[in-house]
C-alpha positions as CSV (number, residue, x, y, z in Angstrom):
1,M,2.0,-13.9,34.9
2,A,-1.3,-12.1,34.6
3,V,-2.5,-10.4,37.7
4,L,-5.8,-12.3,37.8
5,N,-3.9,-15.6,38.0
6,T,-2.0,-14.2,40.9
7,V,-5.1,-13.1,42.9
8,A,-7.3,-16.1,42.0
9,F,-6.6,-17.6,45.4
10,L,-8.0,-14.6,47.2
11,L,-11.6,-14.0,48.2
12,D,-13.9,-12.2,45.8
13,Q,-14.3,-8.5,46.8
14,D,-18.0,-8.2,46.6
15,P,-19.1,-5.5,47.2
16,S,-15.8,-3.8,46.6
17,P,-13.8,-1.7,49.1
18,G,-15.1,1.8,49.6
19,T,-18.7,0.9,48.8
20,P,-21.3,1.9,51.5
21,I,-22.9,-1.2,53.0
22,E,-25.3,-1.9,55.9
23,P,-23.5,-3.3,59.0
24,T,-24.7,-6.6,60.3
25,S,-26.2,-6.9,63.8
26,S,-23.0,-8.7,64.9
27,E,-20.9,-5.8,63.7
28,I,-23.1,-3.3,65.6
29,K,-23.0,-5.5,68.7
30,Q,-19.2,-5.8,68.6
31,G,-18.8,-2.0,68.3
32,F,-17.7,-1.7,64.7
33,A,-20.7,0.3,63.8
34,T,-23.7,1.9,65.4
35,S,-27.4,1.7,64.5
36,E,-27.0,5.3,63.2
37,T,-24.2,4.4,60.8
38,S,-24.5,5.4,57.1
39,P,-27.0,8.3,57.2
40,N,-29.7,8.5,54.7
41,P,-29.2,10.1,52.3
42,L,-25.6,9.2,52.1
43,P,-23.0,12.1,52.1
44,K,-22.4,13.0,48.5
45,L,-18.8,11.9,48.7
46,F,-20.0,8.3,49.0
47,Q,-22.8,8.6,46.5
48,P,-22.1,6.8,43.2
49,L,-21.5,8.9,40.0
50,K,-22.3,7.5,36.6
51,I,-20.6,9.0,33.6
52,R,-21.6,7.3,30.3
53,S,-21.4,3.6,31.0
54,T,-18.9,3.9,33.9
55,T,-20.2,4.0,37.5
56,F,-17.8,5.4,40.1
57,K,-18.7,3.8,43.4
58,N,-17.8,7.0,45.3
59,R,-16.4,10.4,44.4
60,L,-13.0,10.4,46.1
61,W,-10.5,9.8,43.4
62,V,-6.7,9.5,43.2
63,S,-5.2,12.3,41.2
64,P,-2.5,11.7,38.6
65,M,1.0,12.1,40.2
66,C,4.2,11.4,38.4
67,M,6.4,8.8,40.0
68,Y,9.5,8.9,37.7
69,S,10.0,5.1,38.2
70,A,9.8,3.6,34.7
71,E,12.3,2.4,32.2
72,D,11.5,3.0,28.5
73,G,8.0,3.9,29.6
74,F,7.1,0.4,31.0
75,I,5.0,-0.4,34.0
76,N,6.9,-2.4,36.7
77,D,6.2,-3.9,40.1
78,F,6.5,-0.5,41.9
79,H,3.5,0.8,39.9
80,L,1.4,-2.3,40.7
81,A,2.1,-1.9,44.4
82,R,1.5,1.8,44.3
83,Y,-1.8,1.9,42.4
84,G,-3.0,-1.4,43.9
85,Q,-3.0,0.0,47.5
86,F,-5.5,2.8,46.6
87,A,-7.9,0.3,45.1
88,M,-7.6,-2.1,48.1
89,H,-8.4,0.9,50.4
90,G,-11.6,2.0,48.6
91,A,-10.7,4.9,46.3
92,G,-13.6,5.4,43.8
93,A,-11.2,5.9,40.9
94,V,-7.5,5.8,40.3
95,L,-6.0,7.9,37.6
96,I,-2.6,6.7,36.3
97,E,0.1,9.4,36.2
98,A,1.0,11.5,33.1
99,T,1.9,8.9,30.4
100,G,3.8,10.0,27.3
101,V,2.1,9.5,24.0
102,L,5.5,9.8,22.4
103,P,8.9,9.1,23.8
104,E,9.9,12.8,23.5
105,G,6.6,13.6,25.1
106,R,7.7,12.5,28.6
107,L,8.8,14.9,31.2
108,T,11.8,12.7,32.1
109,P,13.4,9.5,30.9
110,K,11.8,7.8,34.0
111,C,8.2,8.6,33.0
112,L,5.5,6.1,31.9
113,G,4.7,5.7,28.2
114,V,1.9,4.5,25.9
115,W,3.5,5.2,22.5
116,K,4.0,1.6,21.5
117,D,1.9,-1.6,21.6
118,E,4.4,-3.3,23.9
119,H,3.3,-1.0,26.7
120,I,-0.3,-2.4,26.7
121,T,0.5,-5.7,28.6
122,G,1.9,-3.8,31.6
123,L,-0.9,-1.3,31.7
124,R,-3.5,-4.1,31.5
125,R,-1.8,-5.6,34.6
126,I,-2.6,-2.4,36.5
127,V,-6.1,-2.2,35.1
128,D,-7.0,-5.8,36.0
129,Y,-5.7,-5.3,39.6
130,E,-7.7,-2.1,40.0
131,H,-10.8,-3.8,38.7
132,Y,-10.4,-6.7,41.0
133,F,-11.0,-4.3,43.9
134,G,-13.8,-2.5,42.1
135,A,-12.1,0.8,41.4
136,A,-12.6,2.6,38.1
137,V,-9.2,3.2,36.5
138,G,-8.1,5.9,34.0
139,I,-4.9,7.0,32.4
140,Q,-3.7,10.6,31.8
141,L,-2.4,10.9,28.2
142,A,0.3,13.5,28.1
143,H,2.9,15.4,26.1
144,A,5.3,17.5,28.1
145,G,6.2,19.9,25.2
146,R,8.8,22.4,26.3
147,K,9.1,20.9,29.7
148,A,10.4,17.6,28.3
149,S,13.8,16.0,28.8
150,T,14.1,17.1,32.4
151,I,15.3,15.4,35.6
152,P,13.2,13.2,37.9
153,L,11.9,14.7,41.1
154,S,14.5,12.7,43.1
155,Q,17.2,14.8,41.6
156,Y,15.7,18.2,42.4
157,G,18.1,20.4,44.4
158,K,21.1,18.1,43.6
159,R,22.1,19.8,40.4
160,P,22.0,23.3,39.0
161,S,19.7,22.6,36.1
162,F,16.6,20.6,35.3
163,R,17.9,19.7,31.9
164,T,18.6,16.0,31.1
165,S,21.3,15.5,28.5
166,V,21.6,12.8,25.8
167,D,24.2,11.0,27.9
168,E,21.6,10.8,30.7
169,G,18.9,9.5,28.5
170,G,17.5,12.8,27.5
171,W,16.5,14.2,24.1
172,P,17.3,18.0,24.0
173,E,17.2,18.1,20.2
174,D,13.6,16.8,20.2
175,V,12.1,19.3,22.7
176,Y,9.5,21.4,21.0
177,G,6.5,23.6,21.8
178,P,4.2,26.1,20.2
179,S,7.0,28.7,20.1
180,A,10.8,28.7,20.7
181,L,10.4,30.0,24.2
182,A,11.9,28.1,27.1
183,Y,10.0,27.8,30.4
184,D,13.0,29.2,32.2
185,D,16.8,29.1,32.1
186,N,16.8,25.6,33.7
187,H,14.8,24.0,30.9
188,W,15.8,23.3,27.3
189,E,14.9,25.9,24.7
190,P,12.2,24.2,22.5
191,K,11.9,24.3,18.8
192,E,8.8,25.8,17.3
193,M,6.6,23.0,16.1
194,T,5.9,22.6,12.4
195,L,2.5,21.8,11.1
196,G,3.7,18.3,10.4
197,Q,4.8,17.8,14.0
198,I,1.4,19.1,15.2
199,E,-0.3,16.5,13.0
200,T,2.0,13.8,14.4
201,V,1.4,14.6,18.0
202,Q,-2.4,14.8,17.6
203,Q,-2.4,11.4,15.9
204,A,-0.1,10.1,18.8
205,F,-2.8,11.1,21.3
206,A,-5.4,9.2,19.3
207,D,-3.2,6.2,18.9
208,A,-2.5,6.2,22.7
209,A,-6.2,6.3,23.3
210,V,-6.6,3.1,21.2
211,R,-3.9,1.4,23.3
212,A,-5.6,2.6,26.5
213,D,-8.8,1.0,25.4
214,K,-7.0,-2.2,24.5
215,A,-5.5,-2.2,28.0
216,G,-9.0,-1.9,29.5
217,F,-9.1,1.5,31.0
218,D,-12.5,2.8,32.0
219,F,-11.7,6.5,31.2
220,I,-8.9,8.7,29.9
221,E,-7.8,12.2,30.8
222,I,-6.0,14.4,28.3
223,H,-3.3,16.5,30.0
224,S,-3.9,20.2,29.2
225,A,-2.4,21.7,32.3
226,H,0.8,22.8,34.1
227,G,2.7,24.1,31.1
228,C,2.8,20.8,29.2
229,L,2.2,20.9,25.4
230,I,-1.5,21.5,25.0
231,S,-1.7,24.1,27.8
232,S,1.3,25.9,26.4
233,F,-0.6,26.2,23.1
234,N,-3.6,27.7,24.9
235,S,-1.7,30.4,26.6
236,P,-0.7,33.7,25.0
237,L,2.3,33.8,27.3
238,S,3.9,30.7,25.7
239,N,2.3,30.7,22.2
240,H,3.6,33.5,20.0
241,R,2.8,31.7,16.7
242,T,1.5,33.7,13.7
243,D,-0.2,30.8,11.9
244,K,-3.6,29.2,12.5
245,Y,-2.4,27.8,15.8
246,G,-1.5,31.2,17.3
247,G,-2.8,34.6,18.0
248,S,-6.6,34.6,18.8
249,F,-8.3,32.4,21.4
250,E,-9.8,30.4,18.6
251,N,-6.4,29.8,17.0
252,R,-4.5,29.0,20.3
253,T,-7.1,26.5,21.4
254,R,-7.3,24.8,18.0
255,F,-4.6,22.3,19.0
256,A,-6.6,21.2,22.1
257,I,-9.9,21.0,20.2
258,E,-8.5,19.0,17.3
259,T,-6.7,16.7,19.7
260,V,-10.0,16.0,21.6
261,Q,-11.8,15.5,18.3
262,R,-9.3,12.8,17.2
263,V,-9.3,11.1,20.6
264,R,-13.1,11.1,20.9
265,K,-13.4,9.6,17.4
266,V,-11.4,6.5,18.4
267,W,-12.2,6.3,22.1
268,P,-15.4,4.2,22.7
269,A,-18.5,6.3,22.9
270,E,-19.6,4.5,26.1
271,K,-16.4,5.5,27.9
272,P,-15.9,8.8,29.7
273,L,-13.3,11.4,28.4
274,F,-11.8,13.9,30.9
275,I,-9.4,16.8,30.4
276,R,-7.2,18.5,33.0
277,F,-6.9,22.3,32.7
278,S,-4.7,24.8,34.3
279,T,-7.8,26.8,34.9
280,T,-5.8,30.0,35.4
281,E,-2.2,30.8,35.1
282,W,-2.2,33.3,38.0
283,V,-0.3,35.7,35.7
284,E,-1.5,39.0,34.4
285,G,-2.1,38.7,30.6
286,G,-2.2,34.9,30.7
287,W,-4.8,32.2,30.5
288,T,-7.8,32.9,32.7
289,T,-10.7,31.1,34.3
290,Q,-13.0,32.8,31.7
291,D,-10.9,31.3,29.0
292,S,-11.2,27.9,30.6
293,I,-15.0,28.2,30.8
294,K,-15.2,29.1,27.1
295,L,-13.0,26.2,26.2
296,A,-14.9,23.8,28.5
297,E,-18.1,24.7,26.7
298,I,-16.6,23.9,23.3
299,L,-15.0,20.7,24.4
300,Y,-18.2,19.5,26.1
301,Q,-19.8,19.7,22.6
302,E,-16.9,17.6,21.3
303,G,-17.5,14.8,23.9
304,V,-15.5,15.8,27.0
305,D,-17.4,14.7,30.1
306,L,-15.4,16.2,32.9
307,V,-12.9,19.0,33.5
308,D,-10.3,18.3,36.1
309,C,-9.6,21.9,37.4
310,S,-6.0,22.5,38.4
311,S,-4.0,25.7,37.8
312,A,-0.6,27.4,37.0
313,G,2.6,25.7,35.9
314,N,3.2,27.6,32.6
315,D,5.0,30.8,33.7
316,T,7.5,31.5,36.4
317,R,5.8,34.8,37.2
318,Q,2.8,33.0,38.7
319,K,1.6,34.2,42.1
320,I,-0.4,31.4,43.6
321,P,-2.6,32.0,46.7
322,V,-1.8,28.6,48.1
323,G,-4.1,27.5,51.0
324,R,-6.6,24.9,52.1
325,G,-8.9,24.2,49.1
326,Y,-7.4,27.1,47.2
327,Q,-8.2,25.7,43.7
328,V,-11.8,24.7,44.5
329,P,-13.3,28.1,43.5
330,L,-11.8,27.6,40.1
331,A,-13.7,24.4,39.6
332,T,-16.9,26.1,40.9
333,E,-16.5,28.9,38.3
334,V,-16.1,26.3,35.5
335,K,-19.1,24.3,36.8
336,N,-21.3,27.4,37.0
337,G,-20.0,28.9,33.7
338,A,-20.2,25.8,31.5
339,P,-23.5,24.0,32.3
340,G,-23.5,20.3,31.5
341,V,-19.8,19.9,32.1
342,L,-18.9,17.9,35.2
343,V,-15.9,19.2,37.2
344,G,-13.3,17.7,39.5
345,A,-11.9,19.8,42.3
346,V,-8.2,19.6,43.5
347,G,-5.9,21.5,45.8
348,I,-5.1,20.8,49.4
349,I,-8.2,18.7,50.2
350,T,-7.2,16.7,53.2
351,D,-10.2,15.2,55.1
352,G,-13.5,13.7,54.5
353,E,-15.6,16.6,55.8
354,Q,-13.9,19.1,53.6
355,A,-14.2,16.9,50.5
356,N,-17.9,16.2,51.2
357,D,-18.7,19.9,51.9
358,I,-17.3,20.8,48.5
359,L,-19.7,18.3,46.8
360,E,-22.7,19.1,49.1
361,Q,-22.4,22.8,48.3
362,D,-22.4,21.9,44.6
363,K,-18.9,23.4,44.1
364,A,-17.7,20.3,42.2
365,D,-18.9,16.9,41.1
366,A,-15.9,14.8,42.2
367,I,-12.7,15.2,44.3
368,F,-9.3,14.5,43.0
369,A,-6.8,14.1,45.9
370,G,-3.1,13.8,45.4
371,R,-0.7,14.3,48.3
372,E,-3.2,13.1,50.9
373,F,-3.3,9.7,49.2
374,L,0.5,9.8,49.2
375,R,0.5,10.4,52.9
376,D,-2.3,7.9,53.6
377,P,-3.5,5.3,51.1
378,T,-6.5,4.7,53.4
379,F,-7.8,8.2,52.9
380,A,-11.1,6.9,51.5
381,L,-11.7,4.6,54.5
382,K,-10.9,7.4,56.9
383,A,-13.1,9.8,55.1
384,A,-16.0,7.4,55.4
385,Q,-15.4,7.0,59.1
386,R,-15.4,10.7,59.7
387,L,-18.6,11.1,57.8
388,G,-20.3,8.2,59.7
389,V,-20.5,6.0,56.6
390,F,-20.0,2.3,57.0
391,V,-18.2,1.1,53.9
392,K,-16.9,-2.2,52.7
393,W,-13.3,-3.0,53.6
394,N,-10.9,-5.2,51.7
395,D,-11.7,-8.7,52.9
396,Q,-8.1,-9.4,53.8
397,Y,-7.9,-6.2,56.0
398,E,-11.3,-6.4,57.6
399,R,-9.9,-7.5,60.9
400,G,-8.2,-4.1,61.1
401,R,-11.4,-2.1,61.1
402,P,-11.5,0.2,64.2
403,K,-14.4,0.1,66.6
404,T,-16.5,3.2,66.8
405,R,-15.3,4.1,70.3
406,Y,-11.7,4.1,69.0
407,S,-10.2,6.2,66.3
408,F,-7.5,5.6,63.7
409,I,-7.8,9.1,62.3
């Protein structure tokens, strides 16, 4: 049954949850708001952002996070419940987790997929539900490369290796990367990709983009981070090729550039295209923020609208200075170094004031939050309360709105 049939009995969400609104005199009188509610101008976190034809109602977005809960790549009820809660509680955008453009492009046998047309119906179910509550919705198109055929997160620490065998649904003979270099001893050793395989994968990204459009997604994000296939081509630490896809910066980034070109050609011109970078590898001699700036400038000319700035994940020697907002400076460097490119900031962003300060100080254009949304799906509503912004609540939950003299933070 289509989701819109299921929710047809519910009230229209207009305006949608997470949208700043003016409180009524009754709401002020009852203590749900004050006359000073919703400052003018609005805090930037709750100002809309328009990219091409898509308007994001606020700038607090759900980051892509693998859930390892699919069979043969198909969406199920878990995903509907998981992603639906963020839209109901006012997130400006929801980005569906890393979704394999090929079956061997998944991290694990439990990851989502978009490599066949049969996947479209389930994905559209998610899209329709997100749209019902006014959230923009995107999907992260991914190929795991040398990190493929591994175990789901639920099995970490329960077995000595990350490798998933054929008997467990894995595909060790179809793990490949730019070079025959394993991530570590717990991952499969990949085969060096042939030129034919490179062509196949690039076309798979384009085909996946066509399916994403048919499913109704507002935007897509190409995964070029965390040691997955595209980022492993970019890095001199994992790419030791001697052909036109290896060696110089221009050669190592050729895979990423050509993939973006193919995707942008088939992805509607009016829809935004994002890319996620590991902005730096935190390893001497590896990919750097300056490399990311240079690639961002090139990809902007190829039609990329926003760079989602993460880091690391491609080399075990990484030394990451983890702390509150630790990856925000990376986003700021890309924003300042590549004018015109919008950037998203990530990395231990845990409250509304922190998120808004990042935007007000022009360190980024949008906030991607991951673990905080896992801890609390109402993160957007609480951020609004902390910033004194009166926002629309989901109609069915409006009775739970706290009075200003109380706190649910």
